[in-house]
N, C-alpha and C positions, 0 to 999 in steps of 0.2 A: 858376170862370168857363170853364175849358176844356170842362167838361161841357155847359154852356149853349150854347157856340159849336158844339159837335159836334151837339147836338140841333137847332140851327137849320140846320146843314148837311144833316142827315138830312131835315129838313122840306123844304128846297129840292129835294133829290133826289126826294122823294116828289111834290112839285108838278110837276117835270119829267116824271116817269113818268106822272102823271095827264094832263098835256097830251098826251103821245104817245098814250096810250090813247084819250082822247076824240077826238083828231084822226083816229086810225085808224077809229074808229066813224063819224065824220063822213064820211070818205072812202068808206066802204062803204055809207053810207046813200043810198038812192034817193029817199026821201021828203024833200022840201025842208024841211018843218017839223022833222023829226027831225034832219036835217043841220044846220039852223040852231041847234037846241038844243045839239047837241054842239059846234058852233063857239063858241057862247056860253060853254060850260063851259071850252073851251080858253082863251078870253080871261080868264075869271074866275081860272083857275089861273095864268095869266101874271101877273095882278095880284097874286095871293098871293105868287108867287115874288119879284116885285119888292119887295114890302113886307118879306119875310123877308131879302132881300139887304141892304136898307137897314138893318134892325135888326142884322144880322150885322156890317156895316161899322161902324156906330155903336158897338156893344159892343166890337168888336175894337180900335177906336181908343181907347176909354175904358180898356180893360184894359191896353193898351200904355203908357198914361200913368202907370200905377200903379208 
């Protein structure tokens, strides 16, 4: 179970890095369509991060009950 939790933590970290990267690209973009595209990607990655955090918490609680 520890390996699974670590993998989820790694995935959360990757989602955060992707958010930062896409936000940097959005900030640099002068084209509003491109800017909007990258801002949507940031929101998508935030949603992925939230889902992973929920899964992590759920599995952590289940594992602690064992």
